[in-house]
N, C-alpha and C positions, 0 to 999 in steps of 0.2 A: 504494500500500500504506500503510495506517495502522499506525503503530508504537505500541506500548504505552508508557505512561509508567513511570518507575522507581517501585517501591514506596516508600511514605513512609519506612519505616525504613531503606531502602537507596538514598536519593537520591544518595549519593556513590559508589555501586558499580555498575559496568556488568555485571560477571559474577557470576552466582549459581549455585552448584553444588548438586546433589542428592546427599546422602550415600548414599542407598539404591542409586543406579544409577551413581554416579561420572560423571554427565553435567553439563556446565556450559551455562548459557544466556546468550547475549549479549542482555541485556534491551533495549539500545538498538536492536537489529535484529530483535527478536521482533515479529511481526505481532500486532495487537490480537486477531485471531481465535485466537491461541494463548495469550492472557493467562491462560487457565484453568490452564496448566501452572505458572506462577509463583504464582498464587493457591493452588493445591493444595499446592505446596511450602511456602509460608509457613504454611498451615493445619496441615500435618503436622509443622512445626518440624524438618524434616530438611534445612535449607539450610546453606550455607557460603558466605562471601564470602572473597575473596582479598586479600592484601596483599603485594606491590603488586597492584592491580586490573587484571591483564592476563591474556590468554589463555595466554601463556607460563607464568605462575605456576600457573594452573589445571592445565595439562599437566604441569608439574613435580610436582604433587601427585597425578598419576594420573587427572585428569579429562579427558574428551574432549568436544568441542563437540557439542551436540545435532545429530542427523543432519539435521534440518530446516533447519539453518543452515550446514551444510557446503557448500562450493563444489566442484564437480567430481565 
């Protein structure tokens, strides 16, 4: 599986959230075939990064991991 690179403006952030859907993407684990999701998110300017940059912080803010990245 080829994994996408982090977007230039977010090279220090692993998790990017979509404000419209309250979904968070793990950019480091997102396959290149799904890169269009991040590109569209950046184009629409409806993204959010988290501090600290953790899945726990994203969940604390009400975001859930994108279903394509959930295990189980």
